[in-house]
MARTOR-508479 format. One record per atom (N, C-alpha, C): x, y, z; atom name; residue in one letter. Coordinates in steps of 0.1 Angstrom, whole numbers, plus 2048, in hexadecimal, padded with zeros to 3 digits. Layout:
+-----+-----+-----+------+------+
|  xx |  yy |  zz | sedo | minu |
+-----+-----+-----+------+------+
|   X |   Y |   Z |   CA |    A |
...
+-----+-----+-----+------+------+
//
This chain:
+-----+-----+-----+------+------+
|  xx |  yy |  zz | sedo | minu |
+-----+-----+-----+------+------+
| 64F | 229 | 2C2 |    N |    M |
| 64E | 231 | 2CE |   CA |    M |
| 64D | 228 | 2DA |    C |    M |
| 644 | 21E | 2D9 |    N |    V |
| 641 | 215 | 2E4 |   CA |    V |
| 64E | 20C | 2E7 |    C |    V |
| 655 | 209 | 2DC |    N |    K |
| 661 | 201 | 2DD |   CA |    K |
| 66C | 209 | 2E5 |    C |    K |
| 66D | 216 | 2E2 |    N |    R |
| 677 | 21E | 2EA |   CA |    R |
| 673 | 21F | 2F8 |    C |    R |
| 667 | 221 | 2FB |    N |    I |
| 662 | 222 | 309 |   CA |    I |
| 665 | 215 | 310 |    C |    I |
| 663 | 209 | 30A |    N |    L |
| 666 | 1FC | 310 |   CA |    L |
| 675 | 1FB | 313 |    C |    L |
| 67D | 1FF | 309 |    N |    I |
| 68B | 1FE | 30B |   CA |    I |
| 690 | 207 | 316 |    C |    I |
| 68A | 213 | 317 |    N |    A |
| 68E | 21C | 322 |   CA |    A |
| 68A | 216 | 330 |    C |    A |
| 67E | 210 | 330 |    N |    I |
| 67A | 20A | 33D |   CA |    I |
| 683 | 1FF | 341 |    C |    I |
| 687 | 1F6 | 337 |    N |    V |
| 690 | 1EB | 33A |   CA |    V |
| 69E | 1F0 | 33F |    C |    V |
| 6A3 | 1FB | 338 |    N |    V |
| 6B0 | 201 | 33C |   CA |    V |
| 6AF | 206 | 34A |    C |    V |
| 6A4 | 20E | 34D |    N |    L |
| 6A3 | 214 | 35A |   CA |    L |
| 6A1 | 209 | 365 |    C |    L |
| 69A | 1FE | 362 |    N |    S |
| 699 | 1F4 | 36C |   CA |    S |
| 6A7 | 1ED | 36F |    C |    S |
| 6AE | 1EB | 364 |    N |    L |
| 6BC | 1E5 | 365 |   CA |    L |
| 6C5 | 1EE | 36E |    C |    L |
| 6C4 | 1FB | 36B |    N |    L |
| 6CC | 204 | 373 |   CA |    L |
| 6C8 | 205 | 381 |    C |    L |
| 6BB | 204 | 384 |    N |    S |
| 6B7 | 205 | 392 |   CA |    S |
| 6BA | 1F8 | 399 |    C |    S |
| 6BA | 1ED | 392 |    N |    S |
| 6BE | 1E0 | 399 |   CA |    S |
| 6CD | 1E0 | 39B |    C |    S |
| 6D4 | 1E6 | 392 |    N |    A |
| 6E3 | 1E6 | 394 |   CA |    A |
| 6E6 | 1EF | 3A0 |    C |    A |
| 6DF | 1FA | 3A2 |    N |    S |
| 6E2 | 203 | 3AD |   CA |    S |
| 6DE | 1FD | 3BA |    C |    S |
| 6D4 | 1F5 | 3BA |    N |    Q |
| 6D0 | 1EE | 3C6 |   CA |    Q |
| 6DA | 1E4 | 3CA |    C |    Q |
| 6E1 | 1DE | 3C1 |    N |    A |
| 6EC | 1D4 | 3C4 |   CA |    A |
| 6F7 | 1DA | 3CC |    C |    A |
| 6F9 | 1E7 | 3CA |    N |    L |
| 704 | 1EE | 3D1 |   CA |    L |
| 6FF | 1F7 | 3DC |    C |    L |
| 6F3 | 1F6 | 3E0 |    N |    A |
| 6EE | 1FE | 3EB |   CA |    A |
| 6F4 | 1FA | 3F8 |    C |    A |
| 6F6 | 204 | 401 |    N |    A |
| 6FC | 201 | 40E |   CA |    A |
| 6F2 | 1FA | 417 |    C |    A |
| 6F7 | 1F0 | 41F |    N |    I |
| 6EE | 1E9 | 428 |   CA |    I |
| 6F2 | 1EC | 436 |    C |    I |
| 6E9 | 1F0 | 43F |    N |    D |
| 6EC | 1F3 | 44D |   CA |    D |
| 6F0 | 1E7 | 454 |    C |    D |
| 6FB | 1E7 | 45B |    N |    M |
| 700 | 1DC | 462 |   CA |    M |
| 6FE | 1DD | 471 |    C |    M |
| 700 | 1E9 | 477 |    N |    C |
| 701 | 1EA | 485 |   CA |    C |
| 6FE | 1F8 | 489 |    C |    C |
| 6F7 | 1FA | 494 |    N |    T |
| 6F4 | 207 | 49A |   CA |    T |
| 6FB | 208 | 4A8 |    C |    T |
| 703 | 212 | 4A9 |    N |    I |
| 70B | 214 | 4B5 |   CA |    I |
| 706 | 220 | 4BD |    C |    I |
| 703 | 21F | 4CA |    N |    P |
| 6FF | 22B | 4D1 |   CA |    P |
| 70A | 235 | 4D4 |    C |    P |
| 706 | 241 | 4D5 |    N |    V |
| 710 | 24C | 4D8 |   CA |    V |
| 70B | 253 | 4E5 |    C |    V |
| 713 | 252 | 4F0 |    N |    Y |
| 710 | 257 | 4FD |   CA |    Y |
| 718 | 264 | 500 |    C |    Y |
| 712 | 26C | 508 |    N |    M |
| 719 | 279 | 50D |   CA |    M |
| 717 | 27A | 51B |    C |    M |
| 721 | 27F | 523 |    N |    N |
| 71F | 281 | 531 |   CA |    N |
| 718 | 28E | 533 |    C |    N |
| 70C | 28E | 539 |    N |    A |
| 704 | 29A | 53A |   CA |    A |
| 708 | 2A3 | 546 |    C |    A |
| 70F | 29D | 550 |    N |    D |
| 712 | 2A5 | 55C |   CA |    D |
| 71F | 2AD | 55B |    C |    D |
| 727 | 2AB | 550 |    N |    D |
| 733 | 2B3 | 54E |   CA |    D |
| 72F | 2C1 | 549 |    C |    D |
| 739 | 2CA | 54B |    N |    E |
| 737 | 2D7 | 545 |   CA |    E |
| 738 | 2D6 | 536 |    C |    E |
| 730 | 2DE | 52F |    N |    L |
| 730 | 2DC | 520 |   CA |    L |
| 73D | 2E2 | 51B |    C |    L |
| 743 | 2DA | 511 |    N |    A |
| 74F | 2DE | 50A |   CA |    A |
| 74A | 2E2 | 4FC |    C |    A |
| 754 | 2E7 | 4F4 |    N |    K |
| 751 | 2EB | 4E6 |   CA |    K |
| 74F | 2E0 | 4DD |    C |    K |
| 756 | 2D5 | 4DF |    N |    S |
| 755 | 2C9 | 4D6 |   CA |    S |
| 758 | 2BD | 4DE |    C |    S |
| 752 | 2B2 | 4D8 |    N |    Y |
| 753 | 2A4 | 4DF |   CA |    Y |
| 758 | 29B | 4D4 |    C |    Y |
| 75F | 290 | 4D8 |    N |    F |
| 766 | 287 | 4CF |   CA |    F |
| 766 | 279 | 4D5 |    C |    F |
| 765 | 26F | 4CC |    N |    S |
| 766 | 261 | 4D0 |   CA |    S |
| 769 | 259 | 4C4 |    C |    S |
| 772 | 24F | 4C5 |    N |    C |
| 775 | 245 | 4BB |   CA |    C |
| 774 | 237 | 4C0 |    C |    C |
| 771 | 22E | 4B6 |    N |    L |
| 770 | 220 | 4B9 |   CA |    L |
| 778 | 218 | 4AF |    C |    L |
| 77F | 20D | 4B3 |    N |    N |
| 785 | 204 | 4AA |   CA |    N |
| 77A | 1F9 | 4A7 |    C |    N |
| 777 | 1F7 | 49B |    N |    I |
| 76C | 1ED | 497 |   CA |    I |
| 773 | 1E2 | 48F |    C |    I |
| 770 | 1D6 | 493 |    N |    K |
| 776 | 1CA | 48B |   CA |    K |
| 76B | 1C6 | 481 |    C |    K |
| 770 | 1C4 | 475 |    N |    A |
| 767 | 1C0 | 46A |   CA |    A |
| 76E | 1B6 | 461 |    C |    A |
| 767 | 1AD | 45B |    N |    R |
| 76C | 1A4 | 451 |   CA |    R |
| 762 | 1A1 | 447 |    C |    R |
| 767 | 19D | 43B |    N |    A |
| 75E | 199 | 430 |   CA |    A |
| 766 | 191 | 426 |    C |    A |
| 75F | 18A | 41D |    N |    N |
| 766 | 183 | 413 |   CA |    N |
| 765 | 18A | 405 |    C |    N |
| 762 | 197 | 406 |    N |    F |
| 763 | 19F | 3FA |   CA |    F |
| 767 | 1AD | 3FE |    C |    F |
| 76D | 1B5 | 3F5 |    N |    S |
| 771 | 1C3 | 3F9 |   CA |    S |
| 765 | 1CB | 3FC |    C |    S |
| 765 | 1D1 | 408 |    N |    A |
| 759 | 1D8 | 40D |   CA |    A |
| 75C | 1E6 | 411 |    C |    A |
| 753 | 1EF | 40F |    N |    I |
| 754 | 1FD | 413 |   CA |    I |
| 74A | 200 | 41E |    C |    I |
| 74F | 206 | 429 |    N |    F |
| 746 | 208 | 434 |   CA |    F |
| 743 | 217 | 435 |    C |    F |
| 737 | 21A | 439 |    N |    G |
| 732 | 228 | 43B |   CA |    G |
| 72C | 22A | 449 |    C |    G |
| 72B | 237 | 44D |    N |    L |
| 725 | 23B | 45A |   CA |    L |
| 71A | 245 | 458 |    C |    L |
| 710 | 243 | 460 |    N |    R |
| 705 | 24D | 460 |   CA |    R |
| 701 | 250 | 46F |    C |    R |
| 6FF | 25D | 472 |    N |    I |
| 6FB | 260 | 47F |   CA |    I |
| 6ED | 265 | 480 |    C |    I |
| 6E6 | 260 | 48A |    N |    D |
| 6D8 | 264 | 48C |   CA |    D |
| 6D7 | 269 | 49B |    C |    D |
| 6D2 | 275 | 49C |    N |    E |
| 6D1 | 27C | 4A9 |   CA |    E |
| 6C5 | 276 | 4B1 |    C |    E |
| 6C8 | 273 | 4BD |    N |    V |
| 6BD | 26E | 4C7 |   CA |    V |
| 6B8 | 27A | 4CE |    C |    V |
| 6C1 | 283 | 4D2 |    N |    V |
| 6BD | 290 | 4D8 |   CA |    V |
| 6BD | 29B | 4CD |    C |    V |
| 6B2 | 29F | 4C8 |    N |    P |
| 6B2 | 2A8 | 4BC |   CA |    P |
| 6B8 | 2B6 | 4C0 |    C |    P |
| 6C0 | 2BB | 4B7 |    N |    E |
| 6C6 | 2C8 | 4B8 |   CA |    E |
| 6CF | 2CA | 4C4 |    C |    E |
| 6D5 | 2BF | 4C9 |    N |    L |
| 6DF | 2C0 | 4D4 |   CA |    L |
| 6EC | 2C6 | 4D0 |    C |    L |
| 6F0 | 2C3 | 4C4 |    N |    M |
| 6FD | 2C8 | 4BF |   CA |    M |
| 6FA | 2D1 | 4B2 |    C |    M |
| 703 | 2DB | 4B0 |    N |    D |
| 702 | 2E2 | 4A4 |   CA |    D |
| 707 | 2DA | 498 |    C |    D |
| 710 | 2D1 | 49A |    N |    W |
| 716 | 2CA | 48F |   CA |    W |
| 71C | 2BC | 494 |    C |    W |
| 719 | 2B2 | 48C |    N |    W |
| 71E | 2A4 | 48F |   CA |    W |
| 727 | 2A1 | 483 |    C |    W |
| 731 | 299 | 486 |    N |    D |
| 73A | 293 | 47B |   CA |    D |
| 73D | 285 | 47F |    C |    D |
| 73A | 27C | 476 |    N |    V |
| 73E | 26E | 477 |   CA |    V |
| 747 | 26A | 46B |    C |    V |
| 752 | 263 | 46E |    N |    H |
| 75B | 260 | 463 |   CA |    H |
| 764 | 254 | 468 |    C |    H |
| 76B | 24E | 45E |    N |    F |
| 775 | 244 | 461 |   CA |    F |
| 782 | 24B | 462 |    C |    F |
| 78A | 248 | 46C |    N |    D |
| 797 | 24D | 46D |   CA |    D |
| 7A0 | 243 | 466 |    C |    D |
| 7A4 | 246 | 45A |    N |    G |
| 7AB | 23C | 452 |   CA |    G |
| 7A2 | 237 | 447 |    C |    G |
| 7A4 | 22B | 443 |    N |    S |
| 79C | 225 | 438 |   CA |    S |
| 78F | 220 | 43D |    C |    S |
| 785 | 220 | 434 |    N |    N |
| 777 | 21B | 437 |   CA |    N |
| 775 | 20E | 42F |    C |    N |
| 780 | 208 | 42A |    N |    Q |
| 77E | 1FD | 421 |   CA |    Q |
| 786 | 1F1 | 426 |    C |    Q |
| 781 | 1E5 | 425 |    N |    I |
| 789 | 1D9 | 429 |   CA |    I |
| 78B | 1D1 | 41C |    C |    I |
| 796 | 1C9 | 41C |    N |    T |
| 79A | 1C2 | 410 |   CA |    T |
| 791 | 1B6 | 40D |    C |    T |
| 78B | 1B0 | 416 |    N |    G |
| 782 | 1A5 | 413 |   CA |    G |
| 789 | 198 | 412 |    C |    G |
| 794 | 196 | 419 |    N |    D |
| 79A | 189 | 419 |   CA |    D |
| 795 | 17F | 424 |    C |    D |
| 78B | 183 | 42C |    N |    G |
| 785 | 17B | 436 |   CA |    G |
| 78C | 17D | 444 |    C |    G |
| 797 | 184 | 445 |    N |    T |
| 79D | 187 | 452 |   CA |    T |
| 797 | 193 | 459 |    C |    T |
| 798 | 194 | 466 |    N |    W |
| 793 | 19F | 46D |   CA |    W |
| 79C | 1AB | 46A |    C |    W |
| 796 | 1B6 | 467 |    N |    E |
| 79D | 1C3 | 464 |   CA |    E |
| 796 | 1CE | 46D |    C |    E |
| 79E | 1D8 | 471 |    N |    T |
| 79A | 1E2 | 47A |   CA |    T |
| 797 | 1EF | 473 |    C |    T |
| 78B | 1F4 | 476 |    N |    L |
| 787 | 202 | 471 |   CA |    L |
| 785 | 20B | 47D |    C |    L |
| 789 | 217 | 47C |    N |    K |
| 788 | 220 | 487 |   CA |    K |
| 77E | 22B | 484 |    C |    K |
| 772 | 22A | 48B |    N |    A |
| 767 | 233 | 489 |   CA |    A |
| 767 | 23E | 493 |    C |    A |
| 765 | 24B | 48F |    N |    C |
| 766 | 256 | 499 |   CA |    C |
| 759 | 25F | 498 |    C |    C |
| 756 | 265 | 4A3 |    N |    V |
| 74A | 26E | 4A4 |   CA |    V |
| 74F | 27B | 4AA |    C |    V |
| 74C | 286 | 4A3 |    N |    W |
| 74F | 294 | 4A8 |   CA |    W |
| 741 | 29A | 4AA |    C |    W |
| 740 | 2A2 | 4B5 |    N |    A |
| 734 | 2A9 | 4B8 |   CA |    A |
| 738 | 2B7 | 4BC |    C |    A |
| 732 | 2C2 | 4B6 |    N |    Y |
| 736 | 2CF | 4B8 |   CA |    Y |
| 72B | 2D8 | 4BE |    C |    Y |
| 72E | 2E1 | 4C7 |    N |    N |
| 726 | 2EB | 4CD |   CA |    N |
| 719 | 2E5 | 4D2 |    C |    N |
| 71A | 2DE | 4DE |    N |    P |
| 70D | 2D9 | 4E4 |   CA |    P |
| 705 | 2E3 | 4EA |    C |    P |
| 6F8 | 2E1 | 4EA |    N |    K |
| 6EE | 2E9 | 4F1 |   CA |    K |
| 6EC | 2E4 | 4FF |    C |    K |
| 6E9 | 2EC | 508 |    N |    D |
| 6E7 | 2E8 | 516 |   CA |    D |
| 6D9 | 2E4 | 518 |    C |    D |
| 6D5 | 2D8 | 512 |    N |    I |
| 6C7 | 2D4 | 513 |   CA |    I |
| 6C6 | 2C6 | 51A |    C |    I |
| 6D1 | 2C0 | 51E |    N |    L |
| 6D0 | 2B3 | 524 |   CA |    L |
| 6CC | 2B4 | 533 |    C |    L |
| 6C5 | 2AA | 537 |    N |    D |
| 6C2 | 2A9 | 545 |   CA |    D |
| 6CE | 2A5 | 54D |    C |    D |
| 6D3 | 2AE | 556 |    N |    E |
| 6E0 | 2AB | 55D |   CA |    E |
| 6DF | 2A1 | 568 |    C |    E |
| 6D3 | 29B | 56A |    N |    S |
| 6D2 | 291 | 574 |   CA |    S |
| 6D7 | 283 | 56F |    C |    S |
| 6D7 | 282 | 561 |    N |    D |
| 6DC | 276 | 55B |   CA |    D |
| 6EB | 278 | 559 |    C |    D |
| 6F3 | 26E | 55B |    N |    T |
| 701 | 26F | 559 |   CA |    T |
| 704 | 26C | 54A |    C |    T |
| 701 | 261 | 545 |    N |    M |
| 703 | 25D | 537 |   CA |    M |
| 6F6 | 25D | 530 |    C |    M |
| 6F6 | 266 | 525 |    N |    V |
| 6E9 | 267 | 51E |   CA |    V |
| 6EC | 263 | 50F |    C |    V |
| 6E2 | 25B | 50A |    N |    L |
| 6E3 | 257 | 4FC |   CA |    L |
| 6DF | 263 | 4F3 |    C |    L |
| 6E9 | 268 | 4EB |    N |    V |
| 6E6 | 274 | 4E4 |   CA |    V |
| 6E4 | 272 | 4D5 |    C |    V |
| 6EA | 267 | 4D0 |    N |    S |
| 6E8 | 263 | 4C2 |   CA |    S |
| 6EC | 255 | 4BF |    C |    S |
| 6EB | 250 | 4B3 |    N |    T |
| 6EF | 243 | 4AF |   CA |    T |
| 6F7 | 244 | 4A2 |    C |    T |
| 701 | 23B | 4A0 |    N |    V |
| 708 | 23B | 494 |   CA |    V |
| 705 | 22D | 48E |    C |    V |
| 701 | 22D | 481 |    N |    T |
| 6FE | 221 | 47A |   CA |    T |
| 70A | 21E | 470 |    C |    T |
| 70F | 212 | 471 |    N |    I |
| 71A | 20E | 468 |   CA |    I |
| 713 | 206 | 45C |    C |    I |
| 716 | 20A | 450 |    N |    N |
| 711 | 203 | 445 |   CA |    N |
| 71C | 1FE | 43C |    C |    N |
| 719 | 1F5 | 433 |    N |    V |
| 723 | 1EF | 42B |   CA |    V |
| 71E | 1ED | 41D |    C |    V |
| 727 | 1EE | 413 |    N |    M |
| 723 | 1EA | 405 |   CA |    M |
| 730 | 1E5 | 3FF |    C |    M |
| 72E | 1DD | 3F4 |    N |    P |
| 73A | 1D7 | 3ED |   CA |    P |
| 741 | 1E2 | 3E6 |    C |    P |
| 74F | 1E1 | 3E6 |    N |    A |
| 757 | 1EB | 3DE |   CA |    A |
| 754 | 1EA | 3CF |    C |    A |
| 751 | 1DE | 3CB |    N |    A |
| 74D | 1DB | 3BD |   CA |    A |
| 744 | 1CF | 3BD |    C |    A |
| 73D | 1CC | 3B3 |    N |    I |
| 734 | 1C1 | 3B3 |   CA |    I |
| 73D | 1B4 | 3B3 |    C |    I |
| 73C | 1AC | 3BD |    N |    P |
| 744 | 1A0 | 3BE |   CA |    P |
| 742 | 197 | 3B2 |    C |    P |
| 74C | 190 | 3AC |    N |    P |
| 74A | 187 | 3A1 |   CA |    P |
| 743 | 17B | 3A6 |    C |    P |
| 73B | 175 | 39D |    N |    H |
| 733 | 169 | 3A1 |   CA |    H |
| 739 | 15D | 399 |    C |    H |
| 73C | 153 | 3A1 |    N |    D |
| 740 | 147 | 39B |   CA |    D |
| 738 | 13C | 3A0 |    C |    D |
| 737 | 131 | 39A |    N |    G |
| 72E | 126 | 39E |   CA |    G |
| 732 | 11F | 3AB |    C |    G |
| 73F | 120 | 3AF |    N |    D |
| 743 | 119 | 3BB |   CA |    D |
| 740 | 122 | 3C8 |    C |    D |
| 73F | 12F | 3C6 |    N |    H |
| 73D | 138 | 3D2 |   CA |    H |
| 730 | 137 | 3D8 |    C |    H |
| 72F | 134 | 3E5 |    N |    V |
| 722 | 132 | 3EC |   CA |    V |
| 71C | 13F | 3EF |    C |    V |
| 723 | 149 | 3F4 |    N |    G |
| 71D | 156 | 3F7 |   CA |    G |
| 727 | 160 | 3FD |    C |    G |
| 723 | 16B | 3FF |    N |    Y |
| 72C | 176 | 404 |   CA |    Y |
| 728 | 179 | 413 |    C |    Y |
| 731 | 17D | 41B |    N |    F |
| 72E | 181 | 429 |   CA |    F |
| 736 | 18D | 42D |    C |    F |
| 730 | 194 | 436 |    N |    V |
| 737 | 1A0 | 43D |   CA |    V |
| 733 | 19F | 44B |    C |    V |
| 73C | 1A2 | 454 |    N |    E |
| 739 | 1A0 | 462 |   CA |    E |
| 740 | 1AB | 46A |    C |    E |
| 739 | 1B0 | 475 |    N |    L |
| 73F | 1B9 | 47E |   CA |    L |
| 741 | 1B1 | 48C |    C |    L |
| 74C | 1B3 | 492 |    N |    S |
| 74E | 1AC | 49F |   CA |    S |
| 747 | 1B3 | 4AB |    C |    S |
| 73E | 1AB | 4B1 |    N |    N |
| 738 | 1B0 | 4BE |   CA |    N |
| 732 | 1BE | 4BD |    C |    N |
| 72A | 1C0 | 4B3 |    N |    C |
| 724 | 1CE | 4B1 |   CA |    C |
| 71C | 1D3 | 4BD |    C |    C |
| 716 | 1CA | 4C4 |    N |    Q |
| 70D | 1CE | 4CF |   CA |    Q |
| 716 | 1D3 | 4DB |    C |    Q |
| 723 | 1D0 | 4DB |    N |    D |
| 72C | 1D5 | 4E6 |   CA |    D |
| 732 | 1E3 | 4E3 |    C |    D |
| 730 | 1E8 | 4D7 |    N |    Y |
| 736 | 1F5 | 4D4 |   CA |    Y |
| 72D | 200 | 4D9 |    C |    Y |
| 734 | 20B | 4DE |    N |    Q |
| 72D | 218 | 4E1 |   CA |    Q |
| 737 | 223 | 4E0 |    C |    Q |
| 732 | 22E | 4DB |    N |    F |
| 73A | 23A | 4DC |   CA |    F |
| 737 | 242 | 4E8 |    C |    F |
| 741 | 247 | 4EF |    N |    V |
| 73F | 250 | 4FB |   CA |    V |
| 746 | 25D | 4F8 |    C |    V |
| 73E | 267 | 4F6 |    N |    L |
| 744 | 274 | 4F2 |   CA |    L |
| 74B | 27A | 4FE |    C |    L |
| 758 | 27E | 4FB |    N |    E |
| 760 | 285 | 505 |   CA |    E |
| 763 | 293 | 500 |    C |    E |
| 764 | 29C | 509 |    N |    P |
| 768 | 2AA | 505 |   CA |    P |
| 776 | 2A9 | 4FE |    C |    P |
| 777 | 2AF | 4F2 |    N |    S |
| 784 | 2AF | 4EB |   CA |    S |
| 78B | 2BC | 4EF |    C |    S |
| 798 | 2BB | 4EF |    N |    V |
| 7A1 | 2C6 | 4F3 |   CA |    V |
| 7A3 | 2CF | 4E7 |    C |    V |
| 79F | 2DB | 4E8 |    N |    I |
| 7A2 | 2E5 | 4DD |   CA |    I |
| 7AC | 2EF | 4E3 |    C |    I |
| 7B7 | 2F1 | 4DD |    N |    P |
| 7C1 | 2FA | 4E2 |   CA |    P |
| 7BC | 309 | 4E3 |    C |    P |
| 7BF | 30F | 4EE |    N |    A |
| 7BB | 31D | 4EF |   CA |    A |
| 7C2 | 326 | 4E5 |    C |    A |
| 7BD | 331 | 4E1 |    N |    P |
| 7C3 | 33A | 4D8 |   CA |    P |
| 7D1 | 33F | 4DD |    C |    P |
| 7D2 | 340 | 4EA |    N |    S |
| 7DF | 345 | 4EF |   CA |    S |
| 7EA | 33B | 4EE |    C |    S |
| 7E7 | 32E | 4EF |    N |    S |
| 7F1 | 324 | 4ED |   CA |    S |
| 7F6 | 323 | 4DF |    C |    S |
| 7EC | 325 | 4D6 |    N |    I |
| 7F0 | 325 | 4C7 |   CA |    I |
| 7F9 | 331 | 4C4 |    C |    I |
| 7F5 | 33C | 4CA |    N |    F |
| 7FD | 348 | 4C8 |   CA |    F |
| 80B | 347 | 4CD |    C |    F |
| 80C | 341 | 4DA |    N |    L |
| 81A | 33F | 4DF |   CA |    L |
| 822 | 335 | 4D7 |    C |    L |
| 81B | 32B | 4D2 |    N |    S |
| 823 | 321 | 4CA |   CA |    S |
| 828 | 327 | 4BD |    C |    S |
| 81F | 32F | 4B7 |    N |    S |
| 824 | 336 | 4AB |   CA |    S |
| 82F | 340 | 4AD |    C |    S |
| 82F | 346 | 4B9 |    N |    I |
| 83A | 34F | 4BC |   CA |    I |
| 847 | 347 | 4BE |    C |    I |
| 846 | 33B | 4C5 |    N |    G |
| 852 | 333 | 4C6 |   CA |    G |
| 857 | 32E | 4B9 |    C |    G |
| 84F | 329 | 4B0 |    N |    I |
| 853 | 324 | 4A3 |   CA |    I |
| 859 | 330 | 49B |    C |    I |
| 853 | 33C | 49C |    N |    G |
| 859 | 347 | 495 |   CA |    G |
| 867 | 34B | 49A |    C |    G |
| 869 | 34A | 4A7 |    N |    F |
| 875 | 34D | 4AD |   CA |    F |
| 880 | 343 | 4A9 |    C |    F |
| 87D | 336 | 4A9 |    N |    V |
| 886 | 32C | 4A5 |   CA |    V |
| 88A | 32E | 496 |    C |    V |
| 880 | 331 | 48E |    N |    T |
| 882 | 334 | 480 |   CA |    T |
| 88C | 340 | 47E |    C |    T |
| 889 | 34A | 485 |    N |    W |
| 892 | 356 | 485 |   CA |    W |
| 8A0 | 353 | 489 |    C |    W |
| 8A2 | 34B | 493 |    N |    L |
| 8AF | 346 | 498 |   CA |    L |
| 8B6 | 33E | 48D |    C |    L |
| 8AF | 335 | 486 |    N |    R |
| 8B5 | 32D | 47C |   CA |    R |
| 8BA | 335 | 470 |    C |    R |
| 8B2 | 340 | 46D |    N |    K |
| 8B6 | 348 | 462 |   CA |    K |
| 8C2 | 350 | 465 |    C |    K |
| 8C4 | 353 | 472 |    N |    R |
| 8D0 | 35A | 477 |   CA |    R |
| 8DC | 351 | 478 |    C |    R |
| 8D9 | 344 | 477 |    N |    R |
| 8E3 | 339 | 479 |   CA |    R |
| 8EA | 339 | 486 |    C |    R |
| 8E3 | 33D | 491 |    N |    T |
| 8E8 | 33C | 49E |   CA |    T |
| 8E4 | 330 | 4A6 |    C |    T |
| 8DB | 328 | 4A0 |    N |    L |
| 8D6 | 31C | 4A7 |   CA |    L |
| 8DF | 310 | 4A3 |    C |    L |
+-----+-----+-----+------+------+
//
């Protein structure tokens, strides 16, 4: 019985140390600003091109932390395209985007640009890098992280009437094609 418990403890410790080897590491925190003196829109959007390099295949992640609590109904942070770099040591570009939906009117309008949240970029290896005796170490780097900032701009959402008119036009062209008069 004691032997089984010791084996279980050893297996659990090995599993926990293996999961720590692939844990994401926070690399950079980027501020997210919003213009407080504009009229409120339904949604806000901003993207950044981020330069990264590593000497191993790396996967990047994003996490958003609100600075102004309950300002938005919903936040979304994602990479537009791939969130992985090949790891050949050259600079590669990742495009990080922030969406914010349904803002509350709680900002002080005397400030023009208000810090509303932060986005943290984290990284983890795509797989455990192989270890050989000649390899000195692994590196991952973001270019000028302190210079990055998201500035949320109102995003254009088409009005229902423009969608309706567009669908009428597409329907009319389809009808003409079926009649073979076009």
